[in-house]
MMTF fields as JSON, N, C-alpha, C and O atoms, coordinates in Angstrom:
{
  "mmtfVersion": "1.0.0",
  "mmtfProducer": "UNKNOWN",
  "numBonds": 299,
  "numAtoms": 300,
  "numGroups": 75,
  "numChains": 1,
  "numModels": 1,
  "chainsPerModel": [1],
  "groupsPerChain": [75],
  "chainIdList": ["A"],
  "bondAtomList": [4, 2, 8, 6, 12, 10, 16, 14, 20, 18, 24, 22, 28, 26, 32, 30, 36, 34, 40, 38, 44, 42, 48, 46, 52, 50, 56, 54, 60, 58, 64, 62, 68, 66, 72, 70, 76, 74, 80, 78, 84, 82, 88, 86, 92, 90, 96, 94, 100, 98, 104, 102, 108, 106, 112, 110, 116, 114, 120, 118, 124, 122, 128, 126, 132, 130, 136, 134, 140, 138, 144, 142, 148, 146, 152, 150, 156, 154, 160, 158, 164, 162, 168, 166, 172, 170, 176, 174, 180, 178, 184, 182, 188, 186, 192, 190, 196, 194, 200, 198, 204, 202, 208, 206, 212, 210, 216, 214, 220, 218, 224, 222, 228, 226, 232, 230, 236, 234, 240, 238, 244, 242, 248, 246, 252, 250, 256, 254, 260, 258, 264, 262, 268, 266, 272, 270, 276, 274, 280, 278, 284, 282, 288, 286, 292, 290, 296, 294],
  "bondOrderList": [1, 1, 1, 1, 1, 1, 1, 1, 1, 1, 1, 1, 1, 1, 1, 1, 1, 1, 1, 1, 1, 1, 1, 1, 1, 1, 1, 1, 1, 1, 1, 1, 1, 1, 1, 1, 1, 1, 1, 1, 1, 1, 1, 1, 1, 1, 1, 1, 1, 1, 1, 1, 1, 1, 1, 1, 1, 1, 1, 1, 1, 1, 1, 1, 1, 1, 1, 1, 1, 1, 1, 1, 1, 1],
  "groupList": [{"groupName": "UNK", "atomNameList": ["N", "CA", "C", "O"], "elementList": ["N", "C", "C", "O"], "formalChargeList": [0, 0, 0, 0], "bondAtomList": [1, 0, 2, 1, 3, 2], "bondOrderList": [1, 1, 2], "singleLetterCode": "X", "chemCompType": "L-PEPTIDE LINKING"}],
  "groupTypeList": [0, 0, 0, 0, 0, 0, 0, 0, 0, 0, 0, 0, 0, 0, 0, 0, 0, 0, 0, 0, 0, 0, 0, 0, 0, 0, 0, 0, 0, 0, 0, 0, 0, 0, 0, 0, 0, 0, 0, 0, 0, 0, 0, 0, 0, 0, 0, 0, 0, 0, 0, 0, 0, 0, 0, 0, 0, 0, 0, 0, 0, 0, 0, 0, 0, 0, 0, 0, 0, 0, 0, 0, 0, 0, 0],
  "groupIdList": [1, 2, 3, 4, 5, 6, 7, 8, 9, 10, 11, 12, 13, 14, 15, 16, 17, 18, 19, 20, 21, 22, 23, 24, 25, 26, 27, 28, 29, 30, 31, 32, 33, 34, 35, 36, 37, 38, 39, 40, 41, 42, 43, 44, 45, 46, 47, 48, 49, 50, 51, 52, 53, 54, 55, 56, 57, 58, 59, 60, 61, 62, 63, 64, 65, 66, 67, 68, 69, 70, 71, 72, 73, 74, 75],
  "secStructList": [7, 3, 3, 3, 3, 7, 1, 7, 2, 2, 2, 2, 2, 2, 2, 2, 2, 2, 2, 2, 2, 2, 2, 7, 7, 7, 3, 3, 3, 3, 1, 1, 2, 2, 2, 2, 2, 2, 2, 2, 2, 2, 1, 7, 7, 1, 3, 3, 3, 3, 7, 1, 1, 7, 1, 1, 1, 7, 2, 2, 2, 2, 2, 2, 2, 2, 2, 2, 7, 4, 4, 4, 6, 6, 7],
  "xCoordList": [115.176, 115.193, 116.327, 116.5, 117.09, 118.228, 118.06, 117.764, 118.252, 118.235, 119.665, 120.349, 120.115, 121.441, 121.25, 120.563, 121.862, 121.792, 123.209, 124.046, 123.468, 124.817, 124.71, 124.029, 125.376, 125.326, 126.277, 126.203, 127.149, 128.024, 127.263, 127.206, 126.686, 125.748, 126.375, 125.766, 127.564, 128.204, 128.483, 128.282, 128.94, 129.22, 127.94, 127.933, 126.869, 125.588, 125.073, 124.561, 125.204, 124.747, 125.589, 125.057, 126.89, 127.779, 127.468, 127.435, 127.245, 126.903, 125.573, 125.452, 124.591, 123.286, 123.414, 122.798, 124.201, 124.416, 125.083, 124.685, 126.088, 126.786, 125.841, 125.844, 125.041, 124.099, 123.056, 122.647, 122.634, 121.66, 122.274, 121.677, 123.455, 124.095, 124.55, 124.403, 125.093, 125.62, 124.549, 124.655, 123.524, 122.542, 121.107, 120.202, 120.889, 119.518, 118.681, 117.459, 119.335, 118.637, 117.874, 118.294, 116.759, 115.998, 116.621, 116.615, 117.155, 117.894, 117.224, 116.876, 117.049, 116.558, 117.697, 118.373, 117.907, 118.973, 118.366, 117.457, 118.864, 118.549, 119.865, 120.864, 119.851, 121.117, 121.25, 122.181, 120.348, 120.525, 119.785, 118.941, 120.118, 119.559, 118.053, 117.394, 117.506, 116.059, 115.335, 114.342, 115.832, 115.235, 115.393, 114.517, 116.503, 116.712, 115.694, 115.163, 115.419, 114.415, 113.035, 112.293, 112.702, 111.399, 111.271, 110.23, 112.326, 112.287, 112.169, 111.42, 112.898, 112.843, 111.465, 110.975, 110.851, 109.522, 108.449, 107.556, 108.534, 107.469, 107.554, 106.525, 108.754, 108.933, 110.108, 111.231, 109.861, 110.965, 111.833, 111.331, 113.139, 114.047, 114.529, 114.33, 115.157, 115.783, 117.146, 117.569, 117.831, 119.174, 119.264, 118.709, 119.974, 120.257, 121.766, 122.432, 122.302, 123.713, 123.76, 123.295, 124.326, 124.201, 125.554, 126.414, 125.737, 126.934, 126.909, 125.843, 128.049, 128.113, 128.137, 127.495, 128.867, 129.031, 127.973, 128.264, 126.763, 125.663, 125.406, 125.693, 124.866, 124.495, 123.236, 122.428, 123.078, 121.911, 121.813, 121.938, 121.595, 121.543, 122.613, 122.547, 123.611, 124.667, 124.187, 123.123, 124.977, 124.603, 124.371, 123.521, 125.119, 124.921, 123.524, 122.845, 123.116, 121.785, 120.683, 119.659, 120.901, 119.927, 119.81, 118.702, 120.942, 120.935, 120.208, 119.449, 120.444, 119.78, 118.263, 117.519, 117.81, 116.365, 115.771, 114.646, 116.52, 116.05, 115.872, 114.899, 116.811, 116.745, 115.549, 115.049, 115.096, 113.951, 112.615, 111.59, 112.61, 111.374, 111.037, 111.734, 109.973, 109.644, 109.282, 109.383, 108.864, 108.542, 109.782, 109.669, 110.963, 112.214, 112.987, 114.183, 112.328, 113.002, 113.648, 114.646, 113.114, 113.677, 114.698, 115.23, 114.97, 115.939, 117.343, 118.312],
  "yCoordList": [87.4, 87.201, 88.025, 89.201, 87.383, 88.033, 87.876, 86.789, 88.978, 88.962, 89.116, 90.078, 88.165, 88.217, 88.553, 87.834, 89.648, 90.071, 90.003, 90.852, 88.988, 88.787, 88.035, 87.013, 88.533, 87.883, 86.699, 85.936, 86.529, 85.357, 84.251, 84.226, 83.349, 82.36, 81.483, 81.27, 80.985, 80.099, 80.835, 80.279, 82.067, 82.853, 83.12, 83.028, 83.445, 83.71, 82.455, 82.527, 81.313, 80.062, 79.676, 79.189, 79.891, 79.582, 80.476, 80.009, 81.749, 82.687, 82.304, 82.33, 81.955, 81.55, 80.291, 80.192, 79.344, 78.116, 78.421, 77.888, 79.27, 79.658, 80.351, 80.035, 81.286, 82.001, 81.063, 81.224, 80.095, 79.12, 78.212, 77.994, 77.686, 76.734, 77.405, 76.824, 78.602, 79.266, 79.933, 79.968, 80.46, 81.204, 80.785, 81.329, 79.821, 79.402, 80.481, 80.51, 81.36, 82.471, 82.015, 81.096, 82.664, 82.436, 83.342, 84.564, 82.758, 83.517, 83.38, 82.279, 84.509, 84.529, 85.044, 86.007, 84.408, 84.803, 85.283, 84.65, 86.402, 86.869, 87.278, 87.521, 87.351, 87.514, 88.782, 88.894, 89.734, 91.027, 92.1, 91.806, 93.347, 94.466, 94.597, 94.898, 94.377, 94.481, 93.445, 93.758, 92.221, 91.169, 91.485, 91.163, 92.11, 92.513, 93.533, 93.436, 94.515, 95.528, 94.894, 95.215, 94.002, 93.328, 92.451, 92.451, 91.707, 90.821, 91.621, 91.241, 92.716, 93.547, 94.179, 94.312, 94.562, 95.181, 94.157, 94.461, 92.956, 91.971, 91.32, 90.981, 91.142, 90.536, 91.229, 90.726, 92.38, 93.163, 92.334, 91.772, 92.274, 91.53, 92.401, 93.616, 91.762, 92.505, 93.029, 94.113, 92.237, 92.566, 92.299, 91.321, 93.184, 92.951, 92.968, 93.941, 91.884, 91.825, 92.038, 91.201, 93.163, 93.651, 93.783, 94.537, 93.051, 93.156, 94.504, 94.973, 95.113, 96.408, 96.229, 96.991, 95.237, 95.044, 94.136, 92.997, 94.627, 93.849, 94.252, 95.385, 93.333, 93.698, 94.566, 94.505, 95.347, 96.19, 97.378, 98.525, 97.127, 98.182, 97.836, 96.775, 98.724, 98.369, 98.487, 99.044, 97.961, 97.918, 99.283, 99.429, 100.289, 101.645, 102.172, 102.773, 101.934, 102.379, 101.61, 102.183, 100.326, 99.523, 100.048, 100.237, 100.285, 100.784, 102.129, 102.369, 102.99, 104.298, 104.139, 104.817, 103.243, 103.023, 102.352, 102.658, 101.446, 100.79, 101.796, 101.726, 102.727, 103.736, 104.669, 105.209, 104.861, 105.745, 105.08, 105.759, 103.778, 103.03, 103.012, 102.36, 103.723, 103.767, 102.399, 102.194, 101.477, 100.125, 99.405, 98.427, 99.899, 99.26, 100.048, 99.821, 100.962, 101.79, 100.971, 101.407, 99.808, 98.984, 97.968, 97.181, 97.987, 97.047, 97.557, 96.911],
  "zCoordList": [92.998, 91.559, 90.964, 91.284, 90.095, 89.442, 87.938, 87.441, 87.225, 85.763, 85.271, 85.619, 84.46, 83.842, 82.368, 81.642, 81.935, 80.536, 79.977, 80.28, 79.162, 78.62, 77.303, 77.221, 76.28, 74.97, 74.87, 73.906, 75.819, 75.848, 76.576, 77.805, 75.808, 76.337, 77.428, 78.476, 77.19, 78.169, 79.476, 80.556, 79.387, 80.599, 81.378, 82.606, 80.686, 81.349, 82.04, 83.157, 81.386, 81.981, 83.194, 84.191, 83.111, 84.222, 85.43, 86.568, 85.168, 86.232, 86.879, 88.103, 86.081, 86.614, 87.464, 88.525, 87.009, 87.773, 89.108, 90.144, 89.082, 90.302, 91.289, 92.479, 90.797, 91.66, 92.25, 93.4, 91.469, 91.954, 93.014, 94.068, 92.741, 93.657, 94.956, 96.032, 94.87, 96.067, 96.913, 98.139, 96.267, 97.038, 96.835, 97.468, 95.957, 95.688, 95.029, 95.18, 94.305, 93.668, 92.43, 91.727, 92.18, 90.949, 89.891, 90.041, 88.833, 87.826, 86.466, 86.039, 85.796, 84.414, 83.544, 83.905, 82.41, 81.488, 80.191, 79.654, 79.68, 78.333, 77.673, 78.351, 76.338, 75.63, 74.8, 74.002, 74.966, 74.297, 75.08, 75.927, 74.782, 75.533, 75.438, 76.433, 74.268, 74.089, 74.943, 75.599, 74.931, 75.752, 77.235, 78.038, 77.597, 78.982, 79.442, 80.548, 78.594, 78.919, 79.067, 79.995, 78.159, 78.208, 79.456, 80.113, 79.779, 80.949, 82.241, 83.141, 82.337, 83.542, 83.71, 84.831, 82.62, 82.664, 83.047, 83.838, 82.49, 82.72, 84.096, 84.68, 84.616, 85.941, 86.622, 86.579, 87.251, 87.831, 88.803, 89.777, 88.515, 89.383, 90.544, 90.552, 91.51, 92.596, 92.153, 92.553, 91.314, 90.848, 89.355, 88.853, 88.645, 87.226, 87.044, 87.398, 86.491, 86.124, 84.62, 83.846, 84.219, 82.844, 82.171, 82.626, 81.092, 80.273, 79.55, 79.153, 79.38, 78.7, 77.182, 76.459, 76.7, 75.267, 74.666, 74.301, 74.563, 73.999, 72.555, 72.17, 71.745, 70.377, 70.364, 71.29, 69.35, 69.082, 70.044, 69.614, 71.315, 72.328, 73.357, 73.976, 73.553, 74.497, 75.944, 76.214, 76.853, 78.258, 78.876, 79.754, 78.427, 78.952, 78.6, 79.432, 77.357, 76.927, 77.663, 78.037, 77.864, 78.598, 80.022, 80.524, 80.677, 82.054, 82.146, 83.085, 81.177, 81.162, 81.072, 81.781, 80.2, 80.063, 81.3, 81.694, 81.905, 83.122, 84.256, 85.008, 84.374, 85.44, 85.28, 86.268, 84.07, 83.816, 84.135, 84.187, 84.347, 84.572, 86.066, 86.842, 86.482, 87.903, 88.492, 89.701, 87.641, 88.09, 88.629, 89.368, 88.25, 88.634, 89.69, 89.874, 90.378, 91.379, 92.489, 93.063, 92.804, 93.872, 93.377, 94.161, 92.078, 91.516, 91.759, 91.363]
}
């Protein structure tokens, strides 16, 4: 399972399509940091591809909060 967090909708969709076609990965897309935190908490992914320039909460802040969550230690 891969979580893509990117506010550029077309880029996120293209990346998800590529990951699905090349590796058959299950991909979830969200478009802001808050949604990324919620998605990671509710269904912990194996990998998170995180944009740095997100609205409201930037990618650095999201990454910091994700690292503090013991539920995501294997992500």
